[in-house]
N, C-alpha and C positions, 0 to 999 in steps of 0.2 A: 374333673367338669373343667371343659378347656375356659376359658378367655377369649370374649367375643372381639373379632378383630379392628383394630384401631379406623376410627372412621376417614374416610376419602379423603375428605379435606383437608383433616391434619398432616393427613401422607402425603400429600398432593405439596402444600404451606413448608414440609420438612425438604421437601426435596427438590423446591425453586431453590431454597436457604443451601442447600449444599453443591447446589450447581453453579450459582452463586459464588461461593467463595472461591467455586475450584477455579471455574473459567476465573474469577479477577485475577484470585493468586497465579497461575499461568498469566496471563497479559502481566503480569507484575512484573515475577520475574525471566520478563525479555523486555532489559530495560535499556540497550545498546541504541543511541542514536544514526540513524539512518542517515546514508550518505546524502542521499537528496535534498535535508531538511534548512541544512545549511545553505541551500541554494533560494529556496524557501524562503525563509529568516531575513537574509538578504534584502531580499525584493519588500518584503513587509517590513522590513525594516525602511527602509523609502519608502514605503506607500504611508507610517503613520510617518516619519519625517518633514515630507513633504505634498503630503496629500493625493497621489499621483504614481506612476509609474514609468522607471525610465522606459523613454521611448528608442532610445538602442545603449547597448552593450559598455560595459564599462567594465569589466571585470576580464577580461585576455587580450594579447595581444597576435592574434591570427584574424584571419580574417571571418568573419563576423557576417548574419544578411546583412541586409538596411535596414531592416526596421526589428526590431521588436516587441516582439508579441505574446506579452508571455499572460497563458489562459487557467493558468493558474493561481493568477493572484493575489484571487480572493483566500485560497489558501495559505498562501506566505503572509497576507494577512492577522488574519485566527490565529496562524502559528505567534506570531512575532508580539502582538495582542495578549496572546497566554502568555506566551513567555515573560512580559514585562509586567502584568499585571500577580500571575501567577508562579510565575520563577515555572523551572522542570519541570516538578511534582503540577502543574496544570495541564500541558503536553499527554503525562500519563494518564490522568483523568481523564483527557478530549478520547486519549487511544480505548480507553477501556468507554471507557460512556458510549460511543461510535458503534464497536462492539454489540455489546446487551445491545444496543436499538435493535441492530442489524438481525441478534440471533429472537427477541421479541416479537419485533414487526411481523418477520416469517413465522412466529410458534402465530400471535393471534390469525393469520394467512392461513394456516394448516387448524383451528379451530373453526373459523368458519366453511371449512369444505368441511365439516362433520366428522373429523375424526376423534379420535378417546386423546385424553390427554394421558395416557400411559401410555401410548403407540408414539406421539409425536414428543416425549421424552427421550423415552427410547432411541429415536431419530435423532435426538438433539445431539445425542454426546457423538456421534459420527461428525455431522454436520459442525459442531463445535470445532471440532478438532480440525474438519478442510476452513473451516475460515478463521483460525489462527494467521494461517500465510498472509493475509489482510491486515493483523492487526500486532504480529510478533517487532516488526521496526517499529520505533520512535522516532517521529510519524512521518504517513505518505496522505500523499491528497487522494489518493482513492481510497484510505478510512471511510471520508466519508459517502464514494459515490454506493461502497456496499452498503450501509445503512439506508442513502437513501433510495438504491435499491429497490430494499425489500418495504419501505416506508408506499410508492411507489404502489410496489406490488400490491397491500393492504389497500391503497383508496381505492386503486381500479374493482379492487373483491366486491368492494361496498359502491361501487355506483352501477358494479355487476348484480347486485344484488335489490338497485333502487333507488340507490339514498346518492341524495346530494352533494352533501358535505363536503367531501372528497375537490368538489369543481372550488373551494377558496384553500385549501391545502396544498394543491400539487400546483400553481400555476409560483408561487411562494418558494416552495420546495426548488419548482425548478431554477428561478429567479436566483436563489444559492446552489445552487447545485449548479448551473454552467459557468459557475464566477471562479466555480472553487474546482472544480476540475473535468475536464475528459467526454468523462464514464457517464456524465449523463443522455450522451448522444443514448445510448444502452437505455433507458427511459424511457426516451423516444419512441424508438423501435416497440417498447411491451407497450403503448400505449398504441401503437400503429396495430397487435396484435391485436388489442382486443379493440379496436375500434371493429375492422377484418370481420372477427366472428360477430361483435353486434350486427354487423351491415345483413349476416346472411339472416339469422336468429331474429331479426328487427325489434331487440330487443335493447332499449336506450342504447342506440346510436347514434343519438344525439348527443347525450351526455358523454359518449366517449370524442365523438369529432369536436365539441365541447371543449372539452379538458389538451384535446393536440393540439387545437388551433390554437387557445391559450399559451400552454405551455412550450411550445415553442415562436412566440412572440413573446414570451418573457427572455429569451436566451440573444433576442436584441440586443435588452437594457444591460448593455456591458462598457466598457471602458476604450473600444477599442470598436464598435459598431459591426457593422457588415466587413468591414477587416475583419475581425476574429474567425469566422465563417468561412471569409479567404484560405484562410492561414488554417484554421483545424483538420480542415477537409482531407488539405495533403496528407498532415500530420496523421491520422485514422488510419489508410489506407499507408503510410510506411512504415513494409515489411521489421524494421532494423535486425539488418540479421548478425550484428553482433552483438546483442545485448539478450542473454538467455530469455530474463528471464517471459523475454515475445516470443520464443522460441515455442513448437508443435512438442508436447507436451510424449516419450515414450510410454510404449503401452504394458507395460514390463520394465518396470527399472523398482531398482530399491535408493529412496531418498524421501526429502521433504516433501515430496509427494503421493506418500504411501494413505494420504488420508483423503487424498480427493479419490483416489482408485478403491481404497473398502470403498469410499462411498456412491462412487455409480456404479460398482455392481451389488452392491444388498439395493440401490436401486431401484436396480435397470431386472437383477432377482424377484424382487417387490411387483412391479409392473409384471411381467409373467407368470406370476403364479397365484397373484393375486387380480389381474384384471376384469375376471366373469364374477369376481366373489361384489364386483363396487359399480352402485348401479349407476348412480351420477355421477357420469366421468364430467372434469371442469379439462374441460377440452382446450381456450388461452392456456390452460396452468398445463397442461401435456406438451402442450408445443415451446413453452416457455424454457420445461425442462430438458426436453429437444437440444434448443438455441444455447441453451450454456450450455448444456456437455458438450457440443461440440467447438462453443467458443473457447475453453477450457484444452481441450482436444491440438488444438488450433496452436493456442496461446495460455502458457502456464498459465500468465500473473491471473489471465481470469476463473481462474476456481474457483474459490469466492463465490462469483455467480450461481455456479450450483451449487452451493452449498445451502444457500439464502433457498434457492426454484426446490432444490427438496426437504427442505421443513417444511415451504408453504406447500407444495404438491402430490410429495411419494408417503403423507401421511396415511391417508386411508387404502394405499394397497400394501403397506407392510402391516396396518391393522387386518386389514383379509388375511393376510398373509399368514400369522398367528392365533388366527380366530381357526385356520385350518390344520392348528395340531392337533393331536391325539386328547380324547378327554381325558384321560389320566393325568394328563401333563397340562393342563390346562386347569383341572381342579389341584391340582399337588401344588400349585403357585398362584399366589393372590393377584395378580398384574399391581395394585401396587403397592402392597411392599415388597413386593420385590424388583419394583423400577424404585422404593426410596431407597433399599439395599443396595439392590448397583449402584445409585451415585452416591450412597455413605463410602462403599468403598473404593471409590473412584476417588473420594475428598478424602481419602488416608491415604491416600498414592499419593493426591497433590501435598498435603499436606507434609511428606515425609519426604519428596525427591524437589519438591519448589518452593516450597516453602521459607526455607531458607535461603534462598538468592535470591527472595520479591523485595520489592524494594520500588522507591517512588522516585531514587536521582538517577537521572538518564547518565549513562554512557558515554564515553565516544575515547574507545583502549587504544593502548598501545595496541601498533600489528592490526585492529579496523582500521582507522584514521594513522594518518601522517607526523602523528601528534610532536615528536623529539626532535625530527627533520625541522618542524615549524616552528618549535620553539625556536630552535635555533638561530631556522632568518628570521624569526621575528626580536630577538636579545642584539644581533649581531646591525638591526635593524637595516633587516638588507631594501634596497628600490633594483629593481629592474622585472626582465623574465623571465619566470619559473616553468620547465616543462611538467606537469602532472598526468596521471594517470586518469584517465575516464572516471572513474571512478570517485576518483577523490582530488579532483580542480574546486568543488565546491567548500570544504572545508578548509584548503589552501586559500580561497581567498578571504571566504569570514572569516579567516582569522590575520590576513594578513595585506589589505586590501588600505589605502588605494596603492599603496609605496612598493607593491609587485601585481605585475599582471599576467596571465595563467595562458597555456597553451587548449586545456579542453577543461570543458565539468559534463557535469551527465545531464544537462540544460538539454544537449543535442539539440534536436531539428531547431528547439524554439529560436536558437541565438546560436547555433552554428549552421555551415551550407556542407552537404555529404563529402565536399573537396578537405575539408579543415579533418573529421573528424577522421577520414581515411591517414590523412599527414598524419593525425597523431597515433591511430593504427597502427598505421606502420611502423615507424618511428619506436613505440614499447611493446610488439611484437617481431621484429627486428627481424623482418617481413620484405624480404626482396632484396632487388642490389640499391636500391636507393632508398635503402630503411632506414636514411640518417639524414634525410631533406629538411625534416624539421631544424635540426640544427645546423646544416648546411645555405637556409635560404630565411631564416630568421633572428635576433640575438636574441639567444636562447643562454642566460646568466646562469641559472642556474638547475641542475635535473631531481628531481623525487624518484625511482625507482619503487614499483611493487615486485611481490616477488612472486605473489601466492596467484596471479592469475597471468602474470604479462614475461614473454619468454630476456627480454633486455636485464644486463649485467655489466658491475661496473668496467670488469676490462673492459670491455664492449666502449663506454667511455672512455675509460684514460685512455686506449689506444687513442682515440678523437681528443682527446690531450683537457678533459675535465680531471679536478682531482678530487678523491674521495674523502669527504667528509666526516662522518655519518654514519654507518649501520645500524638497525635493527637484528640484528640475528636471525634469519629465514624470514623476515617480515619484507624490508625497507631499507633504503640507501639515499642519502643526497650527497649530488656529486657538483662542485664549482669550476668556474672558470680561474687558473693560473694567479689574478691578477687579486681574487678577490681567499685565496686560498690559507694566507697567514693568518686576518684577523676571525677567517670562520674556525681555523683551531683549536685557538683559544677560546672560542663560548666556546664552542664543543668541550675542550675541557674543563671549565668551570662552569659544566649543565646544573643546574637544581637538579637532586630527584623528584618533586613531583612540578608538574605543570600546570599552567591554568585553568580557570573553569569557564570549558570553551561557549558552555551556555550562557553568560555574562549576556543581557540585554545592554547594558551600555558600551560593546562594543561598537556596534556602527557610531558612538560618536565623536569616532575618531576619525570617519569619511570624512564626516560634510564640514565646509568651509566656516568661519564663526564667527 
């Protein structure tokens, strides 16, 4: 006599547990500090110390913009506050909570579109893989954006269903969003899409219009006023040709964006073959699928937007596609049990492959950051100007400010004119006959080299009169002017085997006059 199937509710709870375990472990296994975090911590430290943000840059010796408008200052304040009170583990927890928030809000939208749990949970697997692109680093400002985008979709779907409570949720959400990341513009555009459809269908248009007006108005509540938008609009239009994550995504390649490609083709396949079998189509949702897919192909950093939209709106089409499977296949597999078994297999795989690496300790390892080079500069009590690769400038400033000024860092158009970026890029790429203009035009005392992405090497600088002090094989090097060489060689010879904890919230205490 066969046993009765387990209740679907129990299987669903088990599936949620297994999925949550797998996602949390994968996120915890990726605990390398992002290069931009140091810059955000610096601005956050200034805010916590002075109660405001600096109006001009104090980190660089190269030309900077006359006014320093840090549109992500709120993220920096949050990151430093979390670090100050909860330590590096707090940053990991914040990352994980935002990732779960994005998926759960998108899942709630999917349910509102009358999609069965089994289809949504099946779709959530490639979606979570795609969402990891935004949540692997610890931690970037755009982690707020993907979560808030999903919450915005949920609020708009509730308004579309005739409910009013999102009018009280969305404006405060946009108040925070506009002060932590420029991605809030995507949220405003999403409200615009829903408003256009509401105008044509004559359903809840006033509510959508009011939501749009309120959410737009609160973006003016910031420490810069109207100057904020005057800076933000050119920044949004900047193509950033030298930054890989802003470049178009190739259709076929073997890289970390395979998760997006797989999800994209799955969604297209589901739409094509499930279209006729979905009676009630969510037209604003379909437009958001098209927009987010286009954004991702145009700029690879936008791929997680499509992940959120796919989980929110593609579920009914996947459900219709699964419903077209042969009856003998459908009768053989109980949907709830099959999905739970799949999640169980994923959880076992994650436990084997990722659980040993999972940790709430945030790392800034040698090779990923110029750890030993900065150790030498710090222990030598160096003062002066340091040429830094684009991706390492914030780390150097965080640890060496205020005695050391840098040439460039990842804040890019927030701080520097395009001419400064080009000056630094030509130097490190050794591009053109005037590649050494940086060290000819400015008194550069020290140079840190990065080997994996830049072309400049020690022999090039030795020919310019610099002395090689330290080299991390295959990764980086430190060179200095001859007048510093003897002291630096002594420091390098006595370098201890371990470095300091770079995520020490007390580091900025030495920056401020007592």
